[in-house]
Every structure is written in structure tokens, then in C-alpha cells.
N, C-alpha and C positions, 0 to 999 in steps of 0.2 A: 242917446249913441247913434256915432254914423256908421250907415248901414257898408260893411264890406262887397266889395265885388267878387263872385264866383271865383277866380284863379286866383286873388287874395286868399279869400276862405282857405282856398283847396294847400297855399301855402304855409298861414298859420297852422293847419291840421295836420300838415306835413313833420313842420318844427318842433309841435307838439310831441310827436309820437317819435321823434328823435331824440329830445328832451329824456322824455320820459324812460325813452331806450338806456340812454346813457347812464340817468341818474340809479335807475335799478340795475347795472352791471357796476354803478360805485357803491352802491347800498350795499349790495353783496359784498365785498370787500371789507368795508363798514363794521358790518351785522358782525362776519368771520371775527374782527379783530374786536370785538368789542367785548363779543363772547368770552374769547381769551381773557379779557382783560375779568369780566366778571367771574371765571373758571378759577385762576393763576393770578389777580393784579399785584402779588409784588415783582413777578415775573414775566409778567406782559410785555415787555421791553423789550426783550431778548426775542421774540417772534415776528416772524415778517411772512406775513400773507401775498402771496403772490397768484393770480388765475392761472390754471393747467385748461388751453382750450381743446375741446374734445365734440368731437360730434357723434361717438355713441351713445347708445341710449342708459347704457349704465357707469356709475360713480368712479372716476379714479383719485388718486391722490398720490403727492410723491413727499420726501421728506430728504432732507440735506442741510451739513453746515456750511455756513460761509461766513467769513469775515467775526468768527465768533459768536454771530446771530442763529437760530432756525429756522430756516425755509419753509412753508407748510404749504403747499401747492394743491389747487384740489379747485374741482369743475363747477364745486358750487360750495356754498357753507354749512353744507352735511358733510360734504367730503375732507374740506377742510377742518372741521371741529372732530370729524374721526380719525383724520391725519395727528392732532392733536393726543385722542385721546391714546393713541397709538406710543407716540411718541413717552407719553407719562407712564406707562402702564410698561411699557417696555425696556426705560433709558431709565427712565426716576425711580419704578418700582413704586408706583403710584395707585389710588383707585378712587372712583367715586361711585357709590350708591344708595338708595334711599335709607341704607341702614349701617353706616360708617362708613365715614370719606379720609380717606390718607393723602393728605397734598404737601407730605413734609417733604417740600424740593431741597435737592442738594444746593450748597452756597455757590458752587458750579456747576451751571447744567453741563449737562456731557454734550460732545460733541458726536457727531454720526459720521462712522467712519467711510462710509461710502452711500451714495445714493438711494432711496428706498420709495420703490412702487408698487403700490397695491391698487389692484382694481377686482369692487366685487364681481360676482357672476351672476348676482341676482339686480334685476331692473328697480324690484317695489320690495322694499323692509317697512312693512305695514305694523302699526299700533295702535290701541286699545279696543276695549271692546264695550258697548252701550251700555253695561253693569260694569265699569270703571269709574263710569262720569258719574256714579252713586257711592258704592260703595266704598269708594277713596277719594273721590274728586267733588262732591257734594258743597263741599266749603271752603274751596279754593278762593284765594285773590290773586292779583296779576303776582305777587312777587313768587307763590309757590306755584303759578304756571310757569314763569319764569324761567326757574328750577328745572322745571321737567322739559321743557321745549331744548333748554342747553343740553341736558340728560341724552335726551329724544338722538338731536346731531349727532351729539359724540359717542353714542351706539349707531350708530349709521340710518337711524330711523329717517323714511325720507315722503312715508305717505302714511300722517294722523288721522285718525277719525277725529271730526272738530266736530261736536254737537251741541256745543254749547251756545244759548242763547236762542234758540229751535222755535220754544213760545212765544218769544214776542216776532218772530216774523210771522205764526200763525195767528196771534192775534191781529197785525196787521194786514192782511190776507181777512180775515173772516169780517174783519170792523170794515175793509172798502166793501165786505161783501151784504153788509147789511146787520152785521150781527152785533149788536151790544155785546159790552163788559158782562154786564148780568146775566147775558145769554151766557155767556161762555165759560160763568164763575163754578160751574161743576165739570168743567169740561177738564183745564187743567191742574196737574197733581201738585203737592206740595213738593220744594225743591230735592226733596231726600228720592223721590221714584221717579223721577224724568225720565231715565231709561224704561221703565218696564210701560209708562205714558205712550215716548216716544216707539215704542213698537206695536202700540196700542191693545198691551193688555189688560189696562184700568185707567181708570176717568175719576179725576177729582182726587182719589186718596190725601190724605196729608195738606188739600189746600183748604178756602180760598187761597191763589197764590199772588200776593200780592202785585201790584203793576209797578211798583218800585224794583222788585225783584228782576223782572223782565227787563227794563230797562238797564238797569246797572249787568246787565250779562250780556246783554246785546254789547257794549261798551266793551265788555271783558271779550266776548268773543270776538272783535274785531281788532283786538291788540292782541289774540293768542293768534288769528291766519295772517294776521301783516308777517307778525315774527317767525314765523314757520315758514312762510313764503322769502322774507328776506334769505332766510340760511337754505332757500333751493329745496324747501318741501314743498308736496302737493295733497294741501289737503284734502280730507274726502270729508263732504257736505251729504245731508238728509236730502233724500227726498221723499215724494209724494207717495203710501201704498194702499192708500182709502180707507185709514182712520181718523173719521170724523166726531163733533160734538153730538149729544141727544137733541138738542135745539134745531137740529140739521132737518128734522120729519118735520118742528111745523115751519121753517120759512120755506122748506122743499117738499112738499106732502106727497109727490108724485115722481121724487128719488126711488131709485133701487135699495131701501139698504139690509142691511143682514145684521141681526146680533148674532154677537160670539161672545162666549166665555171663559175665561183664564185658567175657571174651576180652580184658581187659588184663595179662596173668599171673599173673590171683589163683585162688583153687577156687572152685567152686561154692559158690554162697549158696541158701537154701531160701525160696520164697514159699508164703505161705498161700491156698490158694484161694479166691476170695473170696466161693464157693459154700457153702462148709464155716461151720456155725456158729460156730464157736470166731472168726470173722473179725469177726464182728457184736461178740462177747462183749469182744476183745481192744480193738477199738479203742475202744469205752466205759468198759472199764477204764483203758484209755490216761489216753483223755481226762480222766476222771472223777479221777483220782493228780492229773494235769498240773495239773487246775485247781486243787486244793487246794494245790497246792505254789505255782503259780505264776499265778493266779487265769485270767483268759479274758476277752480279749475278741470272743473267737465268730470269729476270724480262722485258720483251720486250713493250713497250706500241707502239701501230698499231691501225690506224682509219683509215676505208673505209668511202670512201663519207662523210667526213663531211661540209655538210652544200650542199653537191652537191649527187643528186639522182642517182642512180642507172640505167644503159639502161633500163633495163627488173625487172621487180616485180616476175619473175618465182622463186617460192621458191628451186626447181633444182640447177635454175643460182646463187644464193644466195650462197646457200650449197659449190656448188665445189669454189665457190670463194672465202670463207672462210678458207676453208681446203687447197686451193695453197696457199695462207697465212702460214699458221700455217707451214705446211710443208718446207716453204722457212725457216721459224724461225726454225724448227727441225733440217733441214739437217746441218748448222752451229753448233746450241746448241741442242743435244739431250734431254735436262732438260728445252729448252724451256719452260716459261707462258705466254702467250698474254695476256697482263693488255688492257680491252677495252675500252674507252668514250662508256657511252650511253648516248652522247647527242645527235645522230641522231635519238634513239626512243621517245626524247623527243622533238630537233625542227621540226623533219617532221613525225609525227604519222600518215599524211594522206596517205603516203606511208610504213611504218613501222607501218603495222598490225600483227596479233599475227604467221599469217605464215611464214609471212618474217621476223619478229624477231627470230621464233624457229629455222628459215631455217639456219641462218646466224650462229646460237651460238652451234647449235645441229653436226656438220659436225668437231667441236674441242672436244677433250676430254673432261670431268669435271675437271679432275685436271689439265688440261693443258691451261687455259682460267680462266680469272680473270675480273669479269665485276666490271664498277665503275655507281654504278646510279649517275650523274652526278649532278643532283639538286633535292634532295630524300623533301629537307626543301620544294621546289615549288611545284612540282610533282612524289611522288614516281612512277615511274616506274615499279618496282620492283612488286608490286602490281595489275598492267593489264600482267604481263608477266610470271604470275606463278612463279614469284619468281627467274628469268630471266635462267626458263627449267633445275632447276639444278647444274646451276653453279655458284661457288663461286664470292660472291658478297660484295659489301662494299656500305655503308650509307654516302652518302656527302651532306654537305653542300654548296652550289656557292655563294647566297648572294648578290655578286656585279660584276656589269658586267661595263665594259672598266674603270674602275678606277674612274666613276663618284665620285665627292665626297658628299656625302649626308649621313644626318641619318637616316639608315633604317637597319630591319632586324624583322624576324619573332620570337620574344623570345620565345614567352609558346610553340612556335611549334618546336624547337631547343631544347630548356629545355625537352621533352619529346618525339621527334620521335626517337631520336634512340636506345631509354632501350625499348619504345614500340614495333619497330620490335623486337630489339631481344628477348624480350618475346612471341613475334608472333608465334605463329608452322608453320604459313603457310611463312614465311619469308624464309623459310628452311634452305637457307646455307650461312645463313651472315655471313661474318668473317673479316668485319672490321668496320673502322668510316675515314671519312677522312674530309678535305678543300679539294674542289676547284673550289676558287672564281675565276673571270676573273683578280682583282688585290686587294693585302691587304692596310696597313698601313693608312684605315677608320675604325671606327665603331668597336674597338677591343674589348667591351663589349660581341660581339658577337663569337667574335672567344676564348674567355678565357672561354664563357658558353659551347660553342660545346665543346671543348677538354676536359671540367670536365669530361665527359663523360668515358673520358677513361680508371679510374677506380672503375667505379662502374655500374650497373644493374639496375638499378632504375631509374626513371625520378626525375629529380632535382626541389625541391622545391623552386623558385624563391623567396618567401617572405624572406628563409633564404640566400639563395644566392648574394639577394642584400646586404643585411644590410650586407656581407661579402665583398664581392665585393667592396663597398664604403670604406671603414674601409683601406681595403686594399690601394687602389688606393688613397685616401684623406689623411690620417695621424689620423683620426677624426671616434670618433663615432658620430658624429652631425647627428641629427634622420633626419634632415629637409633636409639633401642630399640623405637619403632611401626615403624621401615623395618623391623628385624631381626624384628620379630611377621610381616612381613608375608609373609618369606622364609622364615618355620619353614608361615604358615596355606601356603603354595605349595609346599613341598615335606612334611618330616615329616606335617605335617598334610591335606594333602590328601584326602586316605582316598581313592584311586585305586590298583588294579591287585592289592593284596594284600587278604586277609579282617581279617590284626591286624598287630601292629607284628614287624617282621625282628629278628632276634638276629644274634649278632655269629657269625662261626668260630668266633672265640676260646673259643665256650662247648660247641662241640661236642665230641663225641665225636671222637678226631682222626683224620682222614682224607682222602682226594686227593678227595673230592666235596666241596662244597659245600652240598647240598641231601640233606642225612641229615635222618629220616623226622620229628623236632623240632626241629633248628636252620634255621631258614626264615631264608634267608641275603638271599632277594628285596627287594629294596628297591621304595619304590612312588615314587623321583625317582631323579638323577642326581648320586651323592656330589658331586659338583666342585660345585651346584646351591645345598649347602646350606654352603657355604662361605664366603661373604657373611653369613652372619646369626653364624658364627664370629668373623669383621673385626671385627664392630659391636660386639658383646660385649666382647672383648678394649679396642676402643678405649675404653668404656664403661669398662671396669675401670680403665684410667690414667687417667681421667677422676676416678677414685676412686667413684665409685658402689657402697655398699657394703651394700644391704638385704640381710636374709636369706634371703630370695624372689632375688635377681638373683646371689648368692654360689651358690645351687642349680641356678640356669639358668644359669648362667655353667659349673659343674662339667658338669652334665648333659648341654649342647650341646658341650663339649668333648667328653667322654664317649665321644658320638653318632658324633662325626667320628674319630675312632682307635677307635673300634668297627667304623666301614666301612672306615677305612684298613687294618684284617688284613685283608678280603677280597683286597685288591691284593696286599697280602706272602707272602701263601698262595700266588697266583697264580706270584709270584716264585718262592718255593724251591720248589713244583711244577716250574715250567719247566726249575729249574739241574740237580732232580735227574733228573729225564728225558733234559738233555742229558750226564748222566753227569758234571756237573763237581762233583768232592767240593768244591775249595775254593770255589767259588762259594755254591753250598750251603749249607758251615755257615756263611757271612756271609751268607745270607738267612735262613737256619733261625733263627741269632740276633739277627736283627732283628726278626723276627717274638714271639720271647721277649721280647725288652726292650719291645717295646711291651705285650705284659700286665703285665710290671712297671710298664710308666710308667704303665698304667691304675690298678693299685693302687693305687700312690703318690696319682693324682689321686681316687680315690674314697677314701679313707683319712680327706679333709679334712672327708668332710661324714657326720654319723650314717647320712642315710638310704641309704646305699651301706655299708654294711657289714654283715659277719656278725658279730663279737661280738656285737653287740646282739640278734640271734636267736639266739645260741647261748645267752646268758648269761641271755637272758628263762627260753626255755627249761629249761635247768639251776635256776633260783629256784624253780620248782613244786616240785623235788624233797625229798620229806620228810625222804628217805635216800641212801647215795651211789648205792646200785641206783636209785632211783627220776632221779636226776638223771645218770644216766647212758642210763638208758633215754630219756627227753625229748632229750637231746641228741643220742642215735640218730636217734630220729625227725622231729629239724629237721635232721641232716644228710640224710637218707636221702630227704626230699622236694623239696630242690630242687637232689637231684642225678640220683640214681638209679630215686625215686620209690618203688619196691619191693625186688624183690631185684637181683642183680645181673645176669638176664638179661630184668630189666623191660623191656619194649616201650614205656614212658612215660618213660625214664632221659629227659633233659635235656628233658624240657615244662614243668618248673619252674623254667628255670635262671636267675640271678640273677650280674648282675655288680655284685658287689659287690668291696669290698676285703677280702683277706683269702681269701676265696674265689679268688680269681684265683691270690694267687701261691703258696696253698696245695694246691688240688687244679686247677686248670684249664694252667697252666705247668707244673706237675709232668707230668702227665698227656702235653702236648705236647713237653715234653724227652726221654717215652721214648722216645714215636714215632718223634723225630728221630735218637735212637741206635742204634735200629732201621734206618733211613733210610740213614744215616752208615753201620754196619757191612754195606749190603747195595752199598752202592759201594765201599768201601776191600775186601770180597773178590770184587767183579763176580759178584754174582747178584741174583736177586729176592726183595725186603724179606719176609718171613714173615707178611704181614698178618693169616692166620689163627691163629697162635700169638699173636702182639702183641694181641688181641682180645680171646684168650681170659685170658692174662696182665694186660689193662689191665683187664677186668673184676673179674679179681679183686683187683687192686691198689685198686680203687675202692672194693669193697664194704671192704677195712680199711678205707680212710677215711671212712668211713659208721661204720662202729666204733668205730672209736678215739674218747677224751675229749683234749679239748687246749684250753686258755684263749685266744681272740682279745683284742684290743683294744675296748673298750668307749667309750676317749675318741676323738676326733679325733687325727686326726697333721697338723702344716701347717695353712699358709694358702691356700685356695682362690682366691686372685688368682694368688697368685705359683707356685702348680703348673701355673694353668692357662697362665701367660704362658710358663711354663719350656719348658712342652707345645706353646705355636706357637711358639715360636722355634724348637724340634727340629725340627718336623713341617709348621709351614704354606709351607715351598718347596717340599719334597716332596709335597703334595700342587696 
């Protein structure tokens, strides 16, 4: 190839940069138009996308009608997508959620009487929690990710956490440092446990991780961040916090390593001391490699001591630690901004008092750190930290833990909290709102409500908002459904008494006690107070209301009523057992088992509540029978035992799912009842210690078994819900 002269090379570089700029500007418009085509393909031709020039850091959009077309203007793809969703919800009475979508558009699209202009008060709208990537997203393919990114854009998200494929980056870094794949086989976790591996809580569990997984998810991450950026989002990528493989001890015997333990039934992990020169080198290597693979928007997630306590509470130590972590980022990327989850300040408040928090934060320049108040709707940490001592921060709603299936939320608090903070001078450098749930695909009303704040500065009037929500969701103005939502607001969504949603005793390891470690059955309302909402939904079903969202809510409310009833039935068999009434005990125990089977039948009518798709999508990533078996075991384990047979986190991620109820929870209770029945017949105390040991073995056998579960729904949601209503309503 002929060598180019210096001036010519310079001109070529300038031309390439200009070409990239023009291409990106054009791509932004194309991507926004493509999103419209994916969401409403039948009407996409009636929408025109136009750029809206703005030098302000906060997004804005406009909507107006021209020449029988709907003009959507925005300063980026997220703004245009938000304009689309505003039009769909406000003028077409539609709705798009994980659990029910109504896109029944009018034959002729409504015209806009006068131009609508919206500007967000929040520079950042953050999305995702490390845990979401496993409790919900472990097995997602590009098709599912594409749907989620569209949902994110339409709901105003512009700052998503993007950590898919991180294991591939680390493999590349360590291979280049001389570590073989054999050195790393006990380091990388299985694919259902990446969240806790990335946060330094565990090594190797659920592995060894196939190389094919790493490669496929590197490719998936490329697609994810490309699409997010094309729509105007700025993905938050991971950074190094010190977690290294055990093999590091052999490769670098003089390295300053500290063994740490998460205390949840897993072995030690190793943290490289930030004072060690290798710390900065590793941090730089990782970001450089990651940037080469996935690009960068200069936002990096790094969380020190996630549910692990530092070795000392000396403020000077903590300050030096955070300074070194930031310096590792800065050396690789001078524009780096550290995005820190504030979970540690909530979960370990005994350690993280004001001096410790201020020391950790103050060592980093204010414009180089962004704090996530991770569960602001539960406890606003900003209020006891002087709004994070001047750092910019984001008001986040957590809401769901572990992917548990329940109706729960702090509806009134979410409706008012962000706006009250925004207008409070004590909130100082509040710059955004966000969603940081551990899992998604449940309680859609709470997430629709939270993201309503994106384009307004005042609290949401729930009385007005629920009317609109019900109309958009159910395609009807039926006032009885608004009345039902007011009942739900005062019961399951009242946000009182408990931190997060209650589970059903059905999903707990069999016991006489209804308050086992992770199966929390305490409700924030009286069970009977939820019944009127069930009555109203059943009556609406009889009227023929049949939208996708209505079907989901009918099933979910019925499920919740039955799940609550299980605790009443447990008390019945417990009392008959204590009374040594063997005949009555058999009858009461059977009623409990029948309830589980009835719940399974009900939930089989909706894919949202089925085990089969979770297992099937896990297996779909395997390229060999061994890989498929490994991924299925990961999928089964996370939602049952979490770890091994004796893991203290068992049931933390329990799910009320069809397939899981009949195949795991029901047989487990049956074995318990056999033991109790035997003790009554033979007139001796039940051997609960032996039962517990045996059931742990049975549970682990279930985790390591392979079996196909249905992936297609069975039955009609209306008919089965009505069947359950007729059977149980009078009992309640």
C-alpha cells in the first residue's frame, strides 16, 4: 500500500470523523423510526421523526399534527420514543408493559389540536440493578433485549446499566496477563450467578462457565450497547473494584490480597488491595480492553464492599480506598465518572455512619461521581447524608427483591416522592430518577407510575392517574375497575408495615412456622380487605372485558387471594395436627395441597407465571447436551435453593409459577404431610430433623434433574379464574 503524506493522512482522518458524525446523526433518526416500526408496524407510516436541536443537557420532545401525520420531534432517540409513548397513552389510550400490552389503535389516528412540548427536569433516568441481570435477564436473547430497550426508550430511560459480557472482557485481560483458561475455571460463575460474581460475593458457583457462553454474550453486549447508544442512551459499564481469581496468589505471590466472605454459604473470594500497584494496572487494563470491545460513554459502575464490611471504619482508610479506585478509572479514561450504588449505606447502616460515608465520597471530585440512592422509596438515604455531601445523585425505586411473585408497592409514596425531593432545597444536587428493582416482569402499575415522573415536576394525582391507567390497560371506561384499583391502592399497594412484598407459605420449605427466614408471609393489609377487588375483577370478566392487561391482572389478583388463603389453610392443618385429630388433619392437609394444584392450574393460563419458558430459554443457550444441562441446573437452582443443599438463601428467589408449584412446592409439602401423618398414626413426635435432612437431599436432586416443562399456556384465564372464584369465594 502506498504511504500517505502527513497532510493527506490528516485530511483522511478529518473526513472519517465528519463521516462518522453525519452517519450517527442520520442513524439516530433511522433508529427512532425503526423503533416506531417495531412497536406499531401497522401505523408506522403515519409518524414522522424530526430532530429537535437543543444545547441543554436535559431531553425534550414535541408532538404536533401536520398533513394528517403525527410529527414526533426530539433531541435524541429516547426523546422521540417518549413522544411516541406519550401520544399512544394520552391520545390512543394504549399501554405497553411487561405484563399486558394494549396497542388497539383507532382506525384513524387522533390529531393533536396544538403542539405539545415536554422537557424533563432530570438529566439522568437510570435503569437496572446488578441483580436484575440474573433474577430476570439470565437467559435473554437479542429479541428479548430489543423489546426491553424499546420499552426503556419509550419510558424515558437514558442511562442503563450494561454489564452483559463482562466475563469475556476479564478472560481477555487475564489471558493477556498469562492466566490460562484452566487457571480461571474456578473463577467465573455460572450464568445465573454473574451479578454476585461481578460484585465480588462468590467465585465459580454454577460453573465452570463454557467459553461458548462468553463469546456469545460478548456478541450480545455489542448489540445491546450499539442499540442503546443509537437511541441516545449512555450505558453504564463496569469497572474494577479489586475482585481477582484465587489463581492470582500463584501468579503474583507478592500481591497484597485479602480473603473476604459473603457469609451466605459460599467460599472466600479474593480482593486485591487498592494500595498494590497491580490494582491500578488491572483497572486500566480492564477499561482499555472493555473500551476496545464495547466503546465507552465514560460512566463506570463500581461498588466496593457490597454486603461485605470493610476491614476498618477509619475515615482516612475509606477515603484513600475510594480515591485509588477512582484513580484506576481515571488513568484509563480521564473523563471517567464513577457511578456508585448506595445500597451499602442502606444495608449496613451500623457501619456506614456519617463520617464513614462522607470519607468514602469526599475523596472523589463531585463531577466525577454519581450516587444511586438505591431504594429511596423505602428509605431515602439522601436525607441522612446531607444529600450525599454535594455529589450528584439519583432517586431510585427498588420495589422488588429476588423476583418474588407478589402484589406490592408503595403507590402513594412513588406518586409523590421524586417530585417532593426535586422541589426540596435540601436535595441539593439531585439529577435524576431511576428503577433499580432486583427483578422485573411483575407489578407493572408501579413501574408505569414511577416513570410518569420523567416529564413532570409535580407529584402525580393518583385519583386522576388511576382512571387513565385503567382505561389504557383495559380498553374501557368501566368505573368498577377504577374502584377496584382504589382497593388495590389501599391494600397491596399501600406500602405499609413491610419492606417488600409478602410471599405465600406455599413457597416456603415445609414447617409449622409461617415466618421462615426468606418466606415472609406478613401482609401489609388484612386478607379480607383485598376480596372486594377480586369481586370487581370477576364481575368485569363476566361483562366480557378481555384485554391482555386485564387477563394478567385477573390472574394475578386471583393468585394473590389464593396465596393469602394458604396461610389460613396452614393454620387449619396445624391445629388439627396439634389436636391429634388424624382424620381432620388428612382432610386439612389435602385442602392445602389442592390449593397449590389450583394455583398451578390458574397460573398455567399466562406465560408470565410459567416455569417452562425460564427453563427452555436457559437450555436454548447450550450448544451441547452438557451445556444445556448446566444452564438448566443454574435456572432451577437460583429460584429454589439459590446455592447448594444447605444454602441459607434458599427460597430467597422463590416464584409462584405454574410447573414449579406442582413439581417442586407441592411434592415437598406432600412429603412433610406424610411424616406428620405417620407420627399421628404411630403416636410419636414427628422427626423433623430427619425430614429436614431428607428434604434438602430431595431438593438438590430436583435442582440437578433435567425435565421439560410446558412453554405454551393451557386453559382460559377467565374460565379458570371464575372456577377458583366459585370454589373459594365463600370460604373467604
